[in-house]
N, C-alpha and C positions, 0 to 999 in steps of 0.2 A: 222135809227134813231140814234141820238147822245146820248151818255150817259152823264147825268148831274152829275158833281162831287159835292159832298156835301162839304161845307166849314167846317173846324174844328171848333167846338164850344169852346169858351174860358171858361175855368173852373177855379174856385179858388182852390188854393192848400190848402187842409184841414189841412195838417200837420202844416202849418204856422199859420193858424187861431187858432189852439189849443194852440200854444205856445206864442201868443201875445194877449195883451189886448189893444183895441183902445178906448181911453177915448172920452167923449162927445166933448171936445175941440180939438180933433184930435191928441193927444199925443199917441205914440206907446210905450207900456211898456212890459218888459219881466221879467221873474223870475231870481233872482240872481243865479250865477253858484255855483257848489259844495255844493248843499243842500241835496243830497240824503242820504249819509252816511259818516262816518268818521268825524263827527262833534264834537266828544268828545275832540279832541285836541284843538279846537278853543276856544278862550276866549269868555266870555259872550257878550262882546261888538260886536265881529265879528258875533256871531250867531244872535244877535238882528238886526244888519244891513242887514243881508242876508234875513230876513223875508220880507223886502219891495220889491216892484216891482221897477225896474230900467228903466229909459228912454233909448230908442234906439237912436243911433246917426243919424244925418240927412242923411249921406251917405248911411247907411244901410236901412233907410226908403225908399229911392228912389228905391233901389233894391227890397225891399219887396213889394212895391206897384205894381210892374210889375206882381206879382203872385196873386194879389187880384183884380180880374176883377169886381166882383159884389158888392164891398163895396165902 
């Protein structure tokens, strides 16, 4: 009898899903960088702008979609 080889199942990368928000319209958003600590040096304007989610570039979205099989 021949052994049947199982095909690898395609899984989504959970680390990417945790870091990205996909909007209803299909926009990919990510958190602004340098938000964890050392924010006392920044001006108030810089801190306010970092609170918002930022869109991801189209080139990066194409790379990310390869890891998101089930979405």
